[in-house]
mmCIF file of the N, C-alpha and C atoms, coordinates in Angstrom:
data_MODEL
# 
_entry.id   MODEL 
# 
loop_
_atom_site.group_PDB 
_atom_site.id 
_atom_site.type_symbol 
_atom_site.label_atom_id 
_atom_site.label_alt_id 
_atom_site.label_comp_id 
_atom_site.label_asym_id 
_atom_site.label_entity_id 
_atom_site.label_seq_id 
_atom_site.pdbx_PDB_ins_code 
_atom_site.Cartn_x 
_atom_site.Cartn_y 
_atom_site.Cartn_z 
_atom_site.occupancy 
_atom_site.B_iso_or_equiv 
_atom_site.pdbx_formal_charge 
_atom_site.auth_seq_id 
_atom_site.auth_comp_id 
_atom_site.auth_asym_id 
_atom_site.auth_atom_id 
_atom_site.pdbx_PDB_model_num 
ATOM 1   N N  . UNK A 1 1  ? -15.407 1.553   -23.599 1.00 0.00 ? 1  UNK A N  1 
ATOM 2   C CA . UNK A 1 1  ? -14.149 1.058   -23.079 1.00 0.00 ? 1  UNK A CA 1 
ATOM 3   C C  . UNK A 1 1  ? -14.413 -0.063  -22.083 1.00 0.00 ? 1  UNK A C  1 
ATOM 4   N N  . UNK A 1 2  ? -13.465 -0.961  -21.995 1.00 0.00 ? 2  UNK A N  1 
ATOM 5   C CA . UNK A 1 2  ? -13.530 -2.033  -21.014 1.00 0.00 ? 2  UNK A CA 1 
ATOM 6   C C  . UNK A 1 2  ? -12.307 -1.935  -20.120 1.00 0.00 ? 2  UNK A C  1 
ATOM 7   N N  . UNK A 1 3  ? -12.551 -1.907  -18.814 1.00 0.00 ? 3  UNK A N  1 
ATOM 8   C CA . UNK A 1 3  ? -11.463 -1.884  -17.847 1.00 0.00 ? 3  UNK A CA 1 
ATOM 9   C C  . UNK A 1 3  ? -11.383 -3.227  -17.139 1.00 0.00 ? 3  UNK A C  1 
ATOM 10  N N  . UNK A 1 4  ? -10.160 -3.708  -16.935 1.00 0.00 ? 4  UNK A N  1 
ATOM 11  C CA . UNK A 1 4  ? -9.962  -4.952  -16.202 1.00 0.00 ? 4  UNK A CA 1 
ATOM 12  C C  . UNK A 1 4  ? -10.277 -4.709  -14.728 1.00 0.00 ? 4  UNK A C  1 
ATOM 13  N N  . UNK A 1 5  ? -10.981 -5.645  -14.132 1.00 0.00 ? 5  UNK A N  1 
ATOM 14  C CA . UNK A 1 5  ? -11.342 -5.585  -12.723 1.00 0.00 ? 5  UNK A CA 1 
ATOM 15  C C  . UNK A 1 5  ? -10.698 -6.778  -12.027 1.00 0.00 ? 5  UNK A C  1 
ATOM 16  N N  . UNK A 1 6  ? -10.030 -6.523  -10.920 1.00 0.00 ? 6  UNK A N  1 
ATOM 17  C CA . UNK A 1 6  ? -9.440  -7.587  -10.106 1.00 0.00 ? 6  UNK A CA 1 
ATOM 18  C C  . UNK A 1 6  ? -10.393 -7.850  -8.942  1.00 0.00 ? 6  UNK A C  1 
ATOM 19  N N  . UNK A 1 7  ? -10.770 -9.107  -8.782  1.00 0.00 ? 7  UNK A N  1 
ATOM 20  C CA . UNK A 1 7  ? -11.661 -9.506  -7.689  1.00 0.00 ? 7  UNK A CA 1 
ATOM 21  C C  . UNK A 1 7  ? -10.869 -10.394 -6.740  1.00 0.00 ? 7  UNK A C  1 
ATOM 22  N N  . UNK A 1 8  ? -10.944 -10.058 -5.474  1.00 0.00 ? 8  UNK A N  1 
ATOM 23  C CA . UNK A 1 8  ? -10.251 -10.847 -4.459  1.00 0.00 ? 8  UNK A CA 1 
ATOM 24  C C  . UNK A 1 8  ? -11.261 -11.335 -3.431  1.00 0.00 ? 8  UNK A C  1 
ATOM 25  N N  . UNK A 1 9  ? -11.192 -12.619 -3.114  1.00 0.00 ? 9  UNK A N  1 
ATOM 26  C CA . UNK A 1 9  ? -12.085 -13.188 -2.107  1.00 0.00 ? 9  UNK A CA 1 
ATOM 27  C C  . UNK A 1 9  ? -11.401 -13.160 -0.756  1.00 0.00 ? 9  UNK A C  1 
ATOM 28  N N  . UNK A 1 10 ? -12.040 -12.489 0.202   1.00 0.00 ? 10 UNK A N  1 
ATOM 29  C CA . UNK A 1 10 ? -11.540 -12.451 1.561   1.00 0.00 ? 10 UNK A CA 1 
ATOM 30  C C  . UNK A 1 10 ? -12.231 -13.496 2.411   1.00 0.00 ? 10 UNK A C  1 
ATOM 31  N N  . UNK A 1 11 ? -11.979 -13.448 3.692   1.00 0.00 ? 11 UNK A N  1 
ATOM 32  C CA . UNK A 1 11 ? -12.588 -14.424 4.597   1.00 0.00 ? 11 UNK A CA 1 
ATOM 33  C C  . UNK A 1 11 ? -14.100 -14.246 4.694   1.00 0.00 ? 11 UNK A C  1 
ATOM 34  N N  . UNK A 1 12 ? -14.575 -13.011 4.628   1.00 0.00 ? 12 UNK A N  1 
ATOM 35  C CA . UNK A 1 12 ? -16.010 -12.762 4.807   1.00 0.00 ? 12 UNK A CA 1 
ATOM 36  C C  . UNK A 1 12 ? -16.630 -11.896 3.716   1.00 0.00 ? 12 UNK A C  1 
ATOM 37  N N  . UNK A 1 13 ? -15.837 -11.483 2.732   1.00 0.00 ? 13 UNK A N  1 
ATOM 38  C CA . UNK A 1 13 ? -16.374 -10.612 1.691   1.00 0.00 ? 13 UNK A CA 1 
ATOM 39  C C  . UNK A 1 13 ? -15.512 -10.695 0.445   1.00 0.00 ? 13 UNK A C  1 
ATOM 40  N N  . UNK A 1 14 ? -15.940 -9.977  -0.582  1.00 0.00 ? 14 UNK A N  1 
ATOM 41  C CA . UNK A 1 14 ? -15.187 -9.881  -1.824  1.00 0.00 ? 14 UNK A CA 1 
ATOM 42  C C  . UNK A 1 14 ? -14.796 -8.427  -2.036  1.00 0.00 ? 14 UNK A C  1 
ATOM 43  N N  . UNK A 1 15 ? -13.601 -8.224  -2.541  1.00 0.00 ? 15 UNK A N  1 
ATOM 44  C CA . UNK A 1 15 ? -13.147 -6.881  -2.879  1.00 0.00 ? 15 UNK A CA 1 
ATOM 45  C C  . UNK A 1 15 ? -12.849 -6.824  -4.364  1.00 0.00 ? 15 UNK A C  1 
ATOM 46  N N  . UNK A 1 16 ? -12.971 -5.634  -4.940  1.00 0.00 ? 16 UNK A N  1 
ATOM 47  C CA . UNK A 1 16 ? -12.662 -5.452  -6.354  1.00 0.00 ? 16 UNK A CA 1 
ATOM 48  C C  . UNK A 1 16 ? -11.980 -4.103  -6.531  1.00 0.00 ? 16 UNK A C  1 
ATOM 49  N N  . UNK A 1 17 ? -11.059 -4.048  -7.489  1.00 0.00 ? 17 UNK A N  1 
ATOM 50  C CA . UNK A 1 17 ? -10.437 -2.778  -7.838  1.00 0.00 ? 17 UNK A CA 1 
ATOM 51  C C  . UNK A 1 17 ? -10.076 -2.775  -9.311  1.00 0.00 ? 17 UNK A C  1 
ATOM 52  N N  . UNK A 1 18 ? -9.850  -1.565  -9.821  1.00 0.00 ? 18 UNK A N  1 
ATOM 53  C CA . UNK A 1 18 ? -9.548  -1.371  -11.237 1.00 0.00 ? 18 UNK A CA 1 
ATOM 54  C C  . UNK A 1 18 ? -8.141  -0.788  -11.325 1.00 0.00 ? 18 UNK A C  1 
ATOM 55  N N  . UNK A 1 19 ? -7.152  -1.579  -11.752 1.00 0.00 ? 19 UNK A N  1 
ATOM 56  C CA . UNK A 1 19 ? -5.773  -1.087  -11.784 1.00 0.00 ? 19 UNK A CA 1 
ATOM 57  C C  . UNK A 1 19 ? -5.587  0.186   -12.605 1.00 0.00 ? 19 UNK A C  1 
ATOM 58  N N  . UNK A 1 20 ? -6.361  0.351   -13.660 1.00 0.00 ? 20 UNK A N  1 
ATOM 59  C CA . UNK A 1 20 ? -6.211  1.521   -14.527 1.00 0.00 ? 20 UNK A CA 1 
ATOM 60  C C  . UNK A 1 20 ? -6.945  2.753   -14.014 1.00 0.00 ? 20 UNK A C  1 
ATOM 61  N N  . UNK A 1 21 ? -7.726  2.607   -12.947 1.00 0.00 ? 21 UNK A N  1 
ATOM 62  C CA . UNK A 1 21 ? -8.441  3.731   -12.342 1.00 0.00 ? 21 UNK A CA 1 
ATOM 63  C C  . UNK A 1 21 ? -8.115  3.759   -10.853 1.00 0.00 ? 21 UNK A C  1 
ATOM 64  N N  . UNK A 1 22 ? -6.960  4.288   -10.485 1.00 0.00 ? 22 UNK A N  1 
ATOM 65  C CA . UNK A 1 22 ? -6.554  4.284   -9.074  1.00 0.00 ? 22 UNK A CA 1 
ATOM 66  C C  . UNK A 1 22 ? -7.636  4.866   -8.160  1.00 0.00 ? 22 UNK A C  1 
ATOM 67  N N  . UNK A 1 23 ? -7.895  4.156   -7.086  1.00 0.00 ? 23 UNK A N  1 
ATOM 68  C CA . UNK A 1 23 ? -8.908  4.596   -6.131  1.00 0.00 ? 23 UNK A CA 1 
ATOM 69  C C  . UNK A 1 23 ? -10.294 4.071   -6.414  1.00 0.00 ? 23 UNK A C  1 
ATOM 70  N N  . UNK A 1 24 ? -10.482 3.388   -7.518  1.00 0.00 ? 24 UNK A N  1 
ATOM 71  C CA . UNK A 1 24 ? -11.794 2.838   -7.878  1.00 0.00 ? 24 UNK A CA 1 
ATOM 72  C C  . UNK A 1 24 ? -11.895 1.432   -7.291  1.00 0.00 ? 24 UNK A C  1 
ATOM 73  N N  . UNK A 1 25 ? -12.640 1.320   -6.188  1.00 0.00 ? 25 UNK A N  1 
ATOM 74  C CA . UNK A 1 25 ? -12.720 0.057   -5.445  1.00 0.00 ? 25 UNK A CA 1 
ATOM 75  C C  . UNK A 1 25 ? -14.152 -0.216  -5.012  1.00 0.00 ? 25 UNK A C  1 
ATOM 76  N N  . UNK A 1 26 ? -14.419 -1.460  -4.650  1.00 0.00 ? 26 UNK A N  1 
ATOM 77  C CA . UNK A 1 26 ? -15.728 -1.845  -4.120  1.00 0.00 ? 26 UNK A CA 1 
ATOM 78  C C  . UNK A 1 26 ? -15.558 -3.073  -3.238  1.00 0.00 ? 26 UNK A C  1 
ATOM 79  N N  . UNK A 1 27 ? -16.488 -3.241  -2.299  1.00 0.00 ? 27 UNK A N  1 
ATOM 80  C CA . UNK A 1 27 ? -16.521 -4.409  -1.424  1.00 0.00 ? 27 UNK A CA 1 
ATOM 81  C C  . UNK A 1 27 ? -17.953 -4.896  -1.353  1.00 0.00 ? 27 UNK A C  1 
ATOM 82  N N  . UNK A 1 28 ? -18.146 -6.214  -1.432  1.00 0.00 ? 28 UNK A N  1 
ATOM 83  C CA . UNK A 1 28 ? -19.481 -6.788  -1.343  1.00 0.00 ? 28 UNK A CA 1 
ATOM 84  C C  . UNK A 1 28 ? -19.459 -8.132  -0.648  1.00 0.00 ? 28 UNK A C  1 
ATOM 85  N N  . UNK A 1 29 ? -20.639 -8.577  -0.280  1.00 0.00 ? 29 UNK A N  1 
ATOM 86  C CA . UNK A 1 29 ? -20.758 -9.866  0.414   1.00 0.00 ? 29 UNK A CA 1 
ATOM 87  C C  . UNK A 1 29 ? -20.580 -11.055 -0.524  1.00 0.00 ? 29 UNK A C  1 
ATOM 88  N N  . UNK A 1 30 ? -20.911 -10.872 -1.813  1.00 0.00 ? 30 UNK A N  1 
ATOM 89  C CA . UNK A 1 30 ? -20.808 -11.956 -2.789  1.00 0.00 ? 30 UNK A CA 1 
ATOM 90  C C  . UNK A 1 30 ? -20.057 -11.462 -4.020  1.00 0.00 ? 30 UNK A C  1 
ATOM 91  N N  . UNK A 1 31 ? -19.625 -12.400 -4.841  1.00 0.00 ? 31 UNK A N  1 
ATOM 92  C CA . UNK A 1 31 ? -18.954 -12.048 -6.096  1.00 0.00 ? 31 UNK A CA 1 
ATOM 93  C C  . UNK A 1 31 ? -19.896 -11.230 -6.986  1.00 0.00 ? 31 UNK A C  1 
ATOM 94  N N  . UNK A 1 32 ? -21.136 -11.654 -7.058  1.00 0.00 ? 32 UNK A N  1 
ATOM 95  C CA . UNK A 1 32 ? -22.111 -10.945 -7.891  1.00 0.00 ? 32 UNK A CA 1 
ATOM 96  C C  . UNK A 1 32 ? -22.319 -9.514  -7.396  1.00 0.00 ? 32 UNK A C  1 
ATOM 97  N N  . UNK A 1 33 ? -22.400 -9.363  -6.067  1.00 0.00 ? 33 UNK A N  1 
ATOM 98  C CA . UNK A 1 33 ? -22.610 -8.027  -5.517  1.00 0.00 ? 33 UNK A CA 1 
ATOM 99  C C  . UNK A 1 33 ? -21.407 -7.131  -5.794  1.00 0.00 ? 33 UNK A C  1 
ATOM 100 N N  . UNK A 1 34 ? -20.199 -7.648  -5.598  1.00 0.00 ? 34 UNK A N  1 
ATOM 101 C CA . UNK A 1 34 ? -19.029 -6.804  -5.813  1.00 0.00 ? 34 UNK A CA 1 
ATOM 102 C C  . UNK A 1 34 ? -18.882 -6.436  -7.284  1.00 0.00 ? 34 UNK A C  1 
ATOM 103 N N  . UNK A 1 35 ? -19.269 -7.322  -8.197  1.00 0.00 ? 35 UNK A N  1 
ATOM 104 C CA . UNK A 1 35 ? -19.227 -6.980  -9.619  1.00 0.00 ? 35 UNK A CA 1 
ATOM 105 C C  . UNK A 1 35 ? -20.211 -5.857  -9.942  1.00 0.00 ? 35 UNK A C  1 
ATOM 106 N N  . UNK A 1 36 ? -21.388 -5.921  -9.372  1.00 0.00 ? 36 UNK A N  1 
ATOM 107 C CA . UNK A 1 36 ? -22.374 -4.867  -9.577  1.00 0.00 ? 36 UNK A CA 1 
ATOM 108 C C  . UNK A 1 36 ? -21.876 -3.540  -8.999  1.00 0.00 ? 36 UNK A C  1 
ATOM 109 N N  . UNK A 1 37 ? -21.310 -3.611  -7.798  1.00 0.00 ? 37 UNK A N  1 
ATOM 110 C CA . UNK A 1 37 ? -20.827 -2.391  -7.144  1.00 0.00 ? 37 UNK A CA 1 
ATOM 111 C C  . UNK A 1 37 ? -19.630 -1.779  -7.863  1.00 0.00 ? 37 UNK A C  1 
ATOM 112 N N  . UNK A 1 38 ? -18.716 -2.602  -8.384  1.00 0.00 ? 38 UNK A N  1 
ATOM 113 C CA . UNK A 1 38 ? -17.551 -2.041  -9.070  1.00 0.00 ? 38 UNK A CA 1 
ATOM 114 C C  . UNK A 1 38 ? -17.971 -1.444  -10.405 1.00 0.00 ? 38 UNK A C  1 
ATOM 115 N N  . UNK A 1 39 ? -18.979 -2.013  -11.046 1.00 0.00 ? 39 UNK A N  1 
ATOM 116 C CA . UNK A 1 39 ? -19.484 -1.423  -12.285 1.00 0.00 ? 39 UNK A CA 1 
ATOM 117 C C  . UNK A 1 39 ? -20.035 -0.022  -12.007 1.00 0.00 ? 39 UNK A C  1 
ATOM 118 N N  . UNK A 1 40 ? -20.781 0.102   -10.922 1.00 0.00 ? 40 UNK A N  1 
ATOM 119 C CA . UNK A 1 40 ? -21.309 1.403   -10.523 1.00 0.00 ? 40 UNK A CA 1 
ATOM 120 C C  . UNK A 1 40 ? -20.166 2.356   -10.160 1.00 0.00 ? 40 UNK A C  1 
ATOM 121 N N  . UNK A 1 41 ? -19.163 1.849   -9.441  1.00 0.00 ? 41 UNK A N  1 
ATOM 122 C CA . UNK A 1 41 ? -18.022 2.679   -9.043  1.00 0.00 ? 41 UNK A CA 1 
ATOM 123 C C  . UNK A 1 41 ? -17.250 3.184   -10.264 1.00 0.00 ? 41 UNK A C  1 
ATOM 124 N N  . UNK A 1 42 ? -17.103 2.338   -11.277 1.00 0.00 ? 42 UNK A N  1 
ATOM 125 C CA . UNK A 1 42 ? -16.411 2.760   -12.504 1.00 0.00 ? 42 UNK A CA 1 
ATOM 126 C C  . UNK A 1 42 ? -17.184 3.898   -13.157 1.00 0.00 ? 42 UNK A C  1 
ATOM 127 N N  . UNK A 1 43 ? -18.494 3.759   -13.246 1.00 0.00 ? 43 UNK A N  1 
ATOM 128 C CA . UNK A 1 43 ? -19.313 4.813   -13.843 1.00 0.00 ? 43 UNK A CA 1 
ATOM 129 C C  . UNK A 1 43 ? -19.165 6.136   -13.105 1.00 0.00 ? 43 UNK A C  1 
ATOM 130 N N  . UNK A 1 44 ? -19.196 6.087   -11.780 1.00 0.00 ? 44 UNK A N  1 
ATOM 131 C CA . UNK A 1 44 ? -19.042 7.301   -10.973 1.00 0.00 ? 44 UNK A CA 1 
ATOM 132 C C  . UNK A 1 44 ? -17.637 7.883   -11.105 1.00 0.00 ? 44 UNK A C  1 
ATOM 133 N N  . UNK A 1 45 ? -16.636 7.016   -11.155 1.00 0.00 ? 45 UNK A N  1 
ATOM 134 C CA . UNK A 1 45 ? -15.249 7.453   -11.292 1.00 0.00 ? 45 UNK A CA 1 
ATOM 135 C C  . UNK A 1 45 ? -15.054 8.172   -12.626 1.00 0.00 ? 45 UNK A C  1 
ATOM 136 N N  . UNK A 1 46 ? -15.569 7.577   -13.695 1.00 0.00 ? 46 UNK A N  1 
ATOM 137 C CA . UNK A 1 46 ? -15.454 8.177   -15.028 1.00 0.00 ? 46 UNK A CA 1 
ATOM 138 C C  . UNK A 1 46 ? -16.188 9.516   -15.064 1.00 0.00 ? 46 UNK A C  1 
ATOM 139 N N  . UNK A 1 47 ? -17.371 9.565   -14.479 1.00 0.00 ? 47 UNK A N  1 
ATOM 140 C CA . UNK A 1 47 ? -18.144 10.809  -14.431 1.00 0.00 ? 47 UNK A CA 1 
ATOM 141 C C  . UNK A 1 47 ? -17.354 11.905  -13.706 1.00 0.00 ? 47 UNK A C  1 
ATOM 142 N N  . UNK A 1 48 ? -16.730 11.565  -12.577 1.00 0.00 ? 48 UNK A N  1 
ATOM 143 C CA . UNK A 1 48 ? -15.945 12.538  -11.822 1.00 0.00 ? 48 UNK A CA 1 
ATOM 144 C C  . UNK A 1 48 ? -14.758 13.046  -12.641 1.00 0.00 ? 48 UNK A C  1 
ATOM 145 N N  . UNK A 1 49 ? -14.061 12.146  -13.316 1.00 0.00 ? 49 UNK A N  1 
ATOM 146 C CA . UNK A 1 49 ? -12.922 12.560  -14.141 1.00 0.00 ? 49 UNK A CA 1 
ATOM 147 C C  . UNK A 1 49 ? -13.378 13.520  -15.231 1.00 0.00 ? 49 UNK A C  1 
ATOM 148 N N  . UNK A 1 50 ? -14.488 13.212  -15.879 1.00 0.00 ? 50 UNK A N  1 
ATOM 149 C CA . UNK A 1 50 ? -15.002 14.088  -16.944 1.00 0.00 ? 50 UNK A CA 1 
ATOM 150 C C  . UNK A 1 50 ? -15.384 15.456  -16.396 1.00 0.00 ? 50 UNK A C  1 
ATOM 151 N N  . UNK A 1 51 ? -16.053 15.482  -15.253 1.00 0.00 ? 51 UNK A N  1 
ATOM 152 C CA . UNK A 1 51 ? -16.457 16.754  -14.643 1.00 0.00 ? 51 UNK A CA 1 
ATOM 153 C C  . UNK A 1 51 ? -15.249 17.616  -14.293 1.00 0.00 ? 51 UNK A C  1 
ATOM 154 N N  . UNK A 1 52 ? -14.148 16.994  -13.920 1.00 0.00 ? 52 UNK A N  1 
ATOM 155 C CA . UNK A 1 52 ? -12.939 17.724  -13.563 1.00 0.00 ? 52 UNK A CA 1 
ATOM 156 C C  . UNK A 1 52 ? -12.032 17.985  -14.763 1.00 0.00 ? 52 UNK A C  1 
ATOM 157 N N  . UNK A 1 53 ? -12.474 17.554  -15.942 1.00 0.00 ? 53 UNK A N  1 
ATOM 158 C CA . UNK A 1 53 ? -11.697 17.793  -17.153 1.00 0.00 ? 53 UNK A CA 1 
ATOM 159 C C  . UNK A 1 53 ? -10.446 16.948  -17.246 1.00 0.00 ? 53 UNK A C  1 
ATOM 160 N N  . UNK A 1 54 ? -10.424 15.853  -16.530 1.00 0.00 ? 54 UNK A N  1 
ATOM 161 C CA . UNK A 1 54 ? -9.267  14.947  -16.546 1.00 0.00 ? 54 UNK A CA 1 
ATOM 162 C C  . UNK A 1 54 ? -9.520  13.877  -17.608 1.00 0.00 ? 54 UNK A C  1 
ATOM 163 N N  . UNK A 1 55 ? -8.569  13.673  -18.519 1.00 0.00 ? 55 UNK A N  1 
ATOM 164 C CA . UNK A 1 55 ? -8.775  12.651  -19.547 1.00 0.00 ? 55 UNK A CA 1 
ATOM 165 C C  . UNK A 1 55 ? -8.876  11.252  -18.941 1.00 0.00 ? 55 UNK A C  1 
ATOM 166 N N  . UNK A 1 56 ? -9.724  10.443  -19.531 1.00 0.00 ? 56 UNK A N  1 
ATOM 167 C CA . UNK A 1 56 ? -9.866  9.062   -19.070 1.00 0.00 ? 56 UNK A CA 1 
ATOM 168 C C  . UNK A 1 56 ? -8.602  8.280   -19.405 1.00 0.00 ? 56 UNK A C  1 
ATOM 169 N N  . UNK A 1 57 ? -8.045  7.575   -18.430 1.00 0.00 ? 57 UNK A N  1 
ATOM 170 C CA . UNK A 1 57 ? -6.876  6.761   -18.742 1.00 0.00 ? 57 UNK A CA 1 
ATOM 171 C C  . UNK A 1 57 ? -7.282  5.589   -19.628 1.00 0.00 ? 57 UNK A C  1 
ATOM 172 N N  . UNK A 1 58 ? -6.513  5.349   -20.664 1.00 0.00 ? 58 UNK A N  1 
ATOM 173 C CA . UNK A 1 58 ? -6.857  4.209   -21.521 1.00 0.00 ? 58 UNK A CA 1 
ATOM 174 C C  . UNK A 1 58 ? -6.633  2.898   -20.777 1.00 0.00 ? 58 UNK A C  1 
ATOM 175 N N  . UNK A 1 59 ? -7.495  1.925   -21.020 1.00 0.00 ? 59 UNK A N  1 
ATOM 176 C CA . UNK A 1 59 ? -7.271  0.617   -20.403 1.00 0.00 ? 59 UNK A CA 1 
ATOM 177 C C  . UNK A 1 59 ? -5.966  0.020   -20.938 1.00 0.00 ? 59 UNK A C  1 
ATOM 178 N N  . UNK A 1 60 ? -5.097  -0.421  -20.039 1.00 0.00 ? 60 UNK A N  1 
ATOM 179 C CA . UNK A 1 60 ? -3.856  -1.042  -20.496 1.00 0.00 ? 60 UNK A CA 1 
ATOM 180 C C  . UNK A 1 60 ? -3.464  -2.256  -19.667 1.00 0.00 ? 60 UNK A C  1 
ATOM 181 N N  . UNK A 1 61 ? -4.176  -2.509  -18.591 1.00 0.00 ? 61 UNK A N  1 
ATOM 182 C CA . UNK A 1 61 ? -3.862  -3.674  -17.760 1.00 0.00 ? 61 UNK A CA 1 
ATOM 183 C C  . UNK A 1 61 ? -4.346  -4.952  -18.429 1.00 0.00 ? 61 UNK A C  1 
ATOM 184 N N  . UNK A 1 62 ? -3.670  -6.029  -18.119 1.00 0.00 ? 62 UNK A N  1 
ATOM 185 C CA . UNK A 1 62 ? -4.045  -7.346  -18.636 1.00 0.00 ? 62 UNK A CA 1 
ATOM 186 C C  . UNK A 1 62 ? -3.778  -8.360  -17.534 1.00 0.00 ? 62 UNK A C  1 
ATOM 187 N N  . UNK A 1 63 ? -4.368  -9.527  -17.669 1.00 0.00 ? 63 UNK A N  1 
ATOM 188 C CA . UNK A 1 63 ? -4.114  -10.573 -16.691 1.00 0.00 ? 63 UNK A CA 1 
ATOM 189 C C  . UNK A 1 63 ? -3.885  -11.894 -17.408 1.00 0.00 ? 63 UNK A C  1 
ATOM 190 N N  . UNK A 1 64 ? -3.127  -12.734 -16.773 1.00 0.00 ? 64 UNK A N  1 
ATOM 191 C CA . UNK A 1 64 ? -2.819  -14.069 -17.284 1.00 0.00 ? 64 UNK A CA 1 
ATOM 192 C C  . UNK A 1 64 ? -2.716  -15.006 -16.098 1.00 0.00 ? 64 UNK A C  1 
ATOM 193 N N  . UNK A 1 65 ? -2.943  -16.258 -16.343 1.00 0.00 ? 65 UNK A N  1 
ATOM 194 C CA . UNK A 1 65 ? -2.695  -17.296 -15.341 1.00 0.00 ? 65 UNK A CA 1 
ATOM 195 C C  . UNK A 1 65 ? -1.413  -18.012 -15.737 1.00 0.00 ? 65 UNK A C  1 
ATOM 196 N N  . UNK A 1 66 ? -0.611  -18.346 -14.728 1.00 0.00 ? 66 UNK A N  1 
ATOM 197 C CA . UNK A 1 66 ? 0.630   -19.073 -14.955 1.00 0.00 ? 66 UNK A CA 1 
ATOM 198 C C  . UNK A 1 66 ? 0.540   -20.376 -14.165 1.00 0.00 ? 66 UNK A C  1 
ATOM 199 N N  . UNK A 1 67 ? 0.743   -21.481 -14.851 1.00 0.00 ? 67 UNK A N  1 
ATOM 200 C CA . UNK A 1 67 ? 0.677   -22.790 -14.188 1.00 0.00 ? 67 UNK A CA 1 
ATOM 201 C C  . UNK A 1 67 ? 2.024   -23.091 -13.526 1.00 0.00 ? 67 UNK A C  1 
ATOM 202 N N  . UNK A 1 68 ? 1.945   -23.594 -12.298 1.00 0.00 ? 68 UNK A N  1 
ATOM 203 C CA . UNK A 1 68 ? 3.159   -24.006 -11.590 1.00 0.00 ? 68 UNK A CA 1 
ATOM 204 C C  . UNK A 1 68 ? 2.906   -25.383 -10.973 1.00 0.00 ? 68 UNK A C  1 
ATOM 205 N N  . UNK A 1 69 ? 3.973   -26.115 -10.751 1.00 0.00 ? 69 UNK A N  1 
ATOM 206 C CA . UNK A 1 69 ? 3.842   -27.398 -10.091 1.00 0.00 ? 69 UNK A CA 1 
ATOM 207 C C  . UNK A 1 69 ? 3.620   -27.157 -8.607  1.00 0.00 ? 69 UNK A C  1 
ATOM 208 N N  . UNK A 1 70 ? 2.615   -27.795 -8.054  1.00 0.00 ? 70 UNK A N  1 
ATOM 209 C CA . UNK A 1 70 ? 2.313   -27.596 -6.629  1.00 0.00 ? 70 UNK A CA 1 
ATOM 210 C C  . UNK A 1 70 ? 2.716   -28.811 -5.831  1.00 0.00 ? 70 UNK A C  1 
# 
């Protein structure tokens, strides 16, 4: 399965979260670090859901860019 990850750049760090896995988040100093950390967080999140017998939510989020006049 592939889950969409949202990455946000802050003033001093990057944050990431997975809309389809509530509570699955990561923070890193660089984009590369936060991507690595969120991948690990997804794995741990999925493992926890399986251990608790909770079905994995199917990926359903999507993203698009919308052009606007600036």
